[in-house]
N, C-alpha and C positions, 0 to 999 in steps of 0.2 A: 871305696875299693881296698880289699884285703889280701894280702900276699899271704900264699899258702907254704908252708915248710916243704922244701922239696925231697927231704932225705926219707919220706915214707913212699914216694914214687914207685922206687923198685920192688919193693915190698907189694903194693896192689897190683903190679904187673903179672909177678909171679903167681900171684891168688888166682886172679882172673882166667891166667893161662891153664891151670890145673883143673878149675871149674869147667871149661870149655871141654878139654880132655875128657871128662867125666861126664860128658852130654849136659850140661847147664844150658839154660837158655840165658839170652841177651839180658833180659830183665831181671833175670837172678844174678848175674854177673853185676849190673849199676847197683842192686840193692846191698848186696855185700859190699863192695866198694863205698857207697856211703855210710853204711854202719860201721865200718874198719875207720873213717877219715875222723880225724879229730878235730874239734871245735875251732874254727879258725881265728887267729889274735889279732888287737888292734896293733897297728905299726907301732914300735917303740916301747910295748909294753911288757916285750919278753926279751927287751936287750937289743932287738934288730934295727940298725939306725935307718932314720927316715931322707930320702932323697932331698937334695935342695928346694924343689918346685911342691913336694907335698907340704916341704915344712914351712912354706911362705902361704899355702891353701890353709892350711890350719891357724896359723897365726891370725888371719883376715879373719877367720870364723870367730876367733874370739873377740877381734874389736867391734864386729857387728852385735855380736850378743850383748856387749856390755851398753852400746849405744843403742839400741833397742830398748834396755830396760830403762834408759834415761828418759826418752821420748815418751815413753808409756806412762812414767811418772808425771811429765810437764803436761801433756794431752788434758789429763781433768782440768787444770788450770787455766789451759787456753780456752776451754768449752764455753764458759759464762764471759769472759772477755771478749771474743770477737765478735759476739752480738753488737754490742756498741761500734764496730767499726764496719757493720755491715753496709749502711749507708755510702761507704765509699767505694762500693763497687758496685757494678752493674755486670750483667751476663749476656753474653752472647752465645747463641745457638751456632755450633760448629758440629753438623752432623747430628749426632746421638748427643755428645757430651757439651755442658753448658761450659764454656770459659769464663770465668770472671778477669774482668778488666779493671783496673785501677783508676779510677778518675782522680785521684788525686793523693799528695804525698800523706800517710799516716805514719804518726810517732810510733816511738817504741812501745811496745803493750806493757801496761802494768797492770799488776793484780788489783782488782774493785774491791775495794772495801765496804762492806755493808753498816749502814747506821742504823741503828733500831732509836722511830724516833717517839718519843712518849710525851704525854702532855705535859711532863716537867721538864723535858729535855732541853738542853742550851739552844740548840736548833732553833726548836720553838719559841721558844722566847725571843731568838734573834729576828725571825720573821715578823712578830708580831710587833717587835720594836720598830720593825722596817729597816734594820742595820745589816743583814744579810742581802746577797744577791737576789735571791726571793722575794724576799720584802720589798725591795727595791721596784721589782716588777710588778709586784700585785699595788703596789702605791702608785705608778706609773698608769696602769691598765684603769685603775678607779677614777684617777685623773684624767685620761681619756673620755672615759665614759660619760662624767660628770661635764666637760667642756660639748660632748655632743647632745647630751639633753640640754643643755644652755644654750646651744646654736638653736634647736629644735622649737625650744620656748621661742628665740626670737625671730626665729620664721616664723610661727605661729602670730605674733605680735605684728611682724610686717605683714603678713597677707591681710590681716584683720585690718591695719590701717589701708591696705592697697582697696578691699573692698568698700571702707568709708568713704575713698576718697575716689572709688568708681575707674579705677585704673589698674592694669596688669604692669605699669611699668615699674622696675624697683623704687626703692624710698629714697637713693640717691641720685634720681632724675625728678624729685619733686623738691619745689623750694613753698613750703609753708609761709609766705608771708606776701604782703599787697605787692602789685608791678612797681609803684610807684618808687618801693623802699630798694629794688632792685639796681644796685649801682652797676656801671661800666665794668670793672675788675671784677665783682664776684659773676657778673653776666659772662665772662670769659673764661672764669675758671669752673663754672658749673655748665656750660652749656658750648662755647664758642671752641675753647681748645680740644674740649674731648671729641666734638663733633658728635655729641649725642642729644635726642630731643631731652627736652626741661618743662615739666608741669607745674605752671605757678599756681598754687591755689592760696588766695587772701583767706587769711581768719575768718570765719561766719560769726556773727555775731548771734545773741540767744534771738532778736527780732532784725533780721536785715531788711533794708530799706533801700530804696534806688539813692539817694542822696550818699549813702555810706559807698555803696559800687561805685558811684563817680569821682568820690573822692580816693578811694582805694586804686581806681586804674586810671587816674587824672584825665577821664572822659566825661564830658557834660552830657554827651547823648542819654546816660542812663536817667536823667532826671527828665529830659525835654522832650525825648520823642515816646517814653512810657509813662504810664499813669503810677504815680509812687503807690497808691492805694485803691482799689476796687471800689465801685461805685455801691455795688450792692454786695452780698455774700454770693448770690446767684451768678452775678453777672459782671465780666471783667473784660475790658477794651484793653487790645493790644498793644493798640498805639494812642496817642496822645493826638487825637484827629483834628483838633482844634488848631494844634501848632504845624504838624503835617501836611494839612490841606492846603497849607498855603504853598507849599513848593508841590502841589500836584500835576502841575503840566509839564513838570522836570520829564526828559525822555529819560529813559533807561532801558538797558537789553534786557530781554527774558526769554526764560526757556519754559518749554511745556511738553508733556508727552500726551498725545492724542492718538485715539479714543480715552476719555480717563475711564478707567475700571471703576464700574462702582461696588459698594459693599452690598453684602447678602439683604441687607436690611433698607439700601435704597430702593425707592418706589420708581425711579426712573431709570431709563436707559441709554440715555442721551443726556450726562452732566453738563458737559460746555452749553448745547443749546439751551437746556433750561436755564442756567444761570445767565446766558447772553438777553436770553427773553425776559428776564426777570428785572435788570439792571438797564441802564438808560444805552441808548445805541451810541453816545459819543465814546462809550467806554467800550463797550462791549464791540466795536467795528475792529478794534486794535486785536483779536483774538484770531488763531489761525483756522483754518477751515478744520474739521473734524469728520473722518472715515466714520462710516456707520459702523454701531457695536455688532451688528449680526454677520459683518464681514469677518471682525476677529474672531467671533463664535466659529464660523467655518473654520478658519484658517486652524483655530485650538484643536477642532474636532479630528482634522485631517491630518493633524502633526501626533495627535495622542494615536489615532490607528496605525500611522506608521511607526509609532514606539512598541505597539500592541498592547494597548491599554485595554482591559477584556469590556468594562461598560462602555466606552469607546465602539469598540467592536461591534458589540450587540447593535447600537445605533446604526452605526454604517451598515450595518447587513440586513437591516429593515427599511425598506425603501420609504414606508409612510412616517418612522420616525424619521429618517434622514432628510428628509423634503421638510418636515413642521421646526426639526431642531434650531434651525439658523432665523427663525420666521420668529419676531419679537414684536407683541401686541401691547400696544401703550397701555398702560396701567396694571399690567400682569406681570408678575414679580418674576423673576429667573429663576428657571429648576434647578435644582442641587448641582445635576452635573453641568448643567451651562456657568453657574456660579464656580465649582472646582477646576475647571477648565480652565475658565480666565484666570483664578489665583493661580494656575500652574503655568501655563503658557502665554498668558495674554500679553505677558513684557516683550515677549520675542516679535509680537508683531505690531507694538505697538511705535508710532512714527514721530521722529524726535524734532519739533519745531523751537527754532530761534529768531526773535524777532523784536522790535524795537516801541514801546508805549508806554503811557505817563505815568508816573509814579503814583498818581489817583487809583489805576487800575488795580494794584497790589493792596492799597489801602481798604477800596470797597471789597475785594475778595476776603481781606483778612477780619472785614466788620461784618460781614452778610450774615455771617452763621449765627455769630453773637449777637448782634444786634436786633436781628429780626428772625424769629423762627421759621417764618415761612420762606424765607430765600434761601433757595440750596447753595452749599457751599461749593468751594472751588479748590479741590485740594492740587498738590504738585505744582502751584504756581512759583516761578522761584526768580527774582532779580540776582542774576549769577555772574560776577566778577564786573560789576558794574566800577570804572575806575570814580575813586574820589574827587579827582581834578574835575569831575564830568557835572558835581553836585553843587547845587546853589553855594553862595559863599557862606549863609548864615548855616547850611546844614555841614558843610565841612570844617567850619569853627566848631563844630559839637566833636570833631572826630581829630584831636589834632596828634601830633606825632607822639609817642610816647616818652616820656623822660630818658629812660634808658637808651632809646636809639638817638634821640636831641644830642646826648651827653656823649655817646661812644666814639663819636669822631674826633670830639677835642681832648676828651681824657684818655685816650688811647694812642695820640699822635699820630692821627689820619690813618688807622688800621681798617676802619668801618664805617658803618652807618650811611653810607652811598645809598639813598631810598632807589629802589630798581622800579617800584609800582605799588599801588596801594588799590584794594577793592572794598567794595561794602557787597555784603551778601545776605539778602531778606526773602522768606519765602511762607507759604503756606504748605504743611506738611501733607504728604513725605516728599522729602527732598533727598537728593543722592549725587553724587559725585563718585564716579568710578574711579576706579586705582590709576594714579597717574604720580610725576614727580617733578618737582620745579627746580629751574636751574639755578635758582638763588635760596638761600636761606630764608625762612618765612616766620612771622611771628604773629599769632593768631589771636582775637579776642574774642567772646563769646558775649555778645548785648545780650540778646532775649531768648529763651526757651531752651532746650539742651539738642546735643550734636554727639554723636559718637564717632570718634576717629580711630581707625585701623592703621598702625605704623608698622612699617615693615623695612630692613636694613636695605642698603643700595642692592649688593651680592644677590641678596634673596629674592628681591623684588624683583629685579631684571630678570634671572632665571625665572619664575613665576610668571612674568609678562611675556616674555620668548615663548613660553611653552603654551602658551594660551593661543599667542598670535599664528604658531606653525601649528598647533591643532586645528585652526579656524580656517586661517585664509592660505597656510603653507608659507608664508614670509614673516621675517620679523617685524617691529614697530617699536619707536622710541620711548612711549609714554609722556612726552613733555608738554605735546599740542593737546588740547582738548578739541575733538572734531565730532562729526555726528556719528562716524564707524565707532567712537566709544560711548556714547549716548544711547546707541539704540541696538537691538538686534542680538544675536547669538553672542557678538564678543561683549558686549556688556552685560549677560545673562551669566557668562561664563566667569568673567571677573568677578562678579558678587559671589557666585557660588565659592570659587576657590579663594577671596577673601575673606568673606561673612562665613561661611558654613552653610548648610542646607538647610539647618533651621528656620534662620532670619528671614521672618515674614515680609510681607510686602510693608507695614507699618513700623518695622524695626524690631529690635529683640528688647527683652529686659534687661535692666542695668547690671550688672555683673557677669555675664554669662559670656565665656571665652570661648569661641569657636572659631574653625580657619585657620587663619596664618597671623603672625606679627602681634603687637602689643595694643590694648583698647585702652582710649581714654574719653572719660566721658565729662562733656564741657559743660557746666553750668554760668548763668548769668556771672560775671566778673572774673571767669577764670581764662587763662591765655595760656596757650601751647607754643613752643617753639621748636618748629621744626627744619631741621639741618638739610643743607643743599645735598641733592640725589637721593633723600630717604623717600621711599615711595609711600602713598599714604591714600586712602579712601575714604569720605565723607558721607555720614547719614545722620538724618533728623530721629527725633525720639519723642515721643509724646504727641499732644494734638494741639499745641501753642505754636502760635507763629515764632519763628528764629530768626533770628538776627546777629551778624558776625562781621566782623570786619579784622583786616588781616593787612600787613605792610612786608613787602618783600625788599631786602636791603643787600649790599656786597659791598 
């Protein structure tokens, strides 16, 4: 705002009035007045005093100009520094603008000093020597990398040993020494206190022998029940028949699934009847009746049709093929589709039989295929959970209580080794025990042949068992009592599929294969396994040899 000198106002007024009298227009009068007006001057330059308010405005302008110059000089130094504090801010959208919100308190901003690092600079020498913070961090990372590499090598070694031991249990659960050397205190430390399974593997010499196994386990049955050496290269007797036959009349509990499903190479359709016809009536009359195999084939075909299996649908839709499909002609092998359906669904329709028969029945079944090639075999015959007190005194003496259980009560001041029950398990392959759990701890020793045991922790096993029970029956089960509902039908098939996996065939799976649930342990002659109370387990025979086992439950 400028103040015009008022002394020239009367002169301009008189000039304008004279122009109007002469007939000049209004615009000509405005042009004259603007030409005759002197240039305005700033207040105070011509000695005119400023008012108080105007003086205050001018002072403020001067101060703002000085401060803006200072801020402009500082903005260049702040531009590079604020980048290091960018992480301390987050941005929130409010309308169009992004408002910064400080997340934590940032200290005073200091200028960043740029350091040029050359190959011989002091900082490089400190990093190489490891004395600077960057060097220490580098050493720490290298140490971590070396530690990870070492841990990886140790895991590879452990995995190799696990495959060598035929188990997926960690090495901390493997006791690589004889059962007789396991003291009660060590047994408590390795198995009872942590309440975890323990695999006991005796060192195997270059030429293992049955006397060696008898010494390492403390069980004379290794020497007395089985031949120490085969009589010929092509023939091996699984039992010492001269010794076992003395007790052939001993009555024991048996299990058998009927009808026995033949293999593709078998030339017979009724394995059980053919075996009974070949052997003496005094032995074979103990065997249970067997439903005809043709009825199982019909059920398998109907089940495959219900599932929408295409080859089965083609047979069912053809009346001629459907009528002849279940008709079996003696001496004529099974067709590929018949054999395929029996292998897939035959176990669903087998009948579980529990009966008592003399020990001689198993001896005859075990020796028939080896002693005489003309005699058909009898697979799946199983002396299951026969109590040791039911054996003759001579056979019972061959299976004494292991020393670790004998001295456990004495050396642990009465904390354990109260024997609850004990059983013997003898059978021709394949033998199978579904998923279950025991109410007491279990010490299991393999005498002959091989068995695979799948171990599942209590909580996981209970959850799995409840799911299968609810899916099949719509109700829950305990799994502690072996009943026919666990040994046949859909429940057995579902439990086997869930525990062992889809790829486990009728005869078992190759060693080292890990499918299904839990951990796997493969036991050979002389190996032992401790199963804690409440741990779920399922047992399957491996190979074609007769398998024999013994176990003790204690509390």
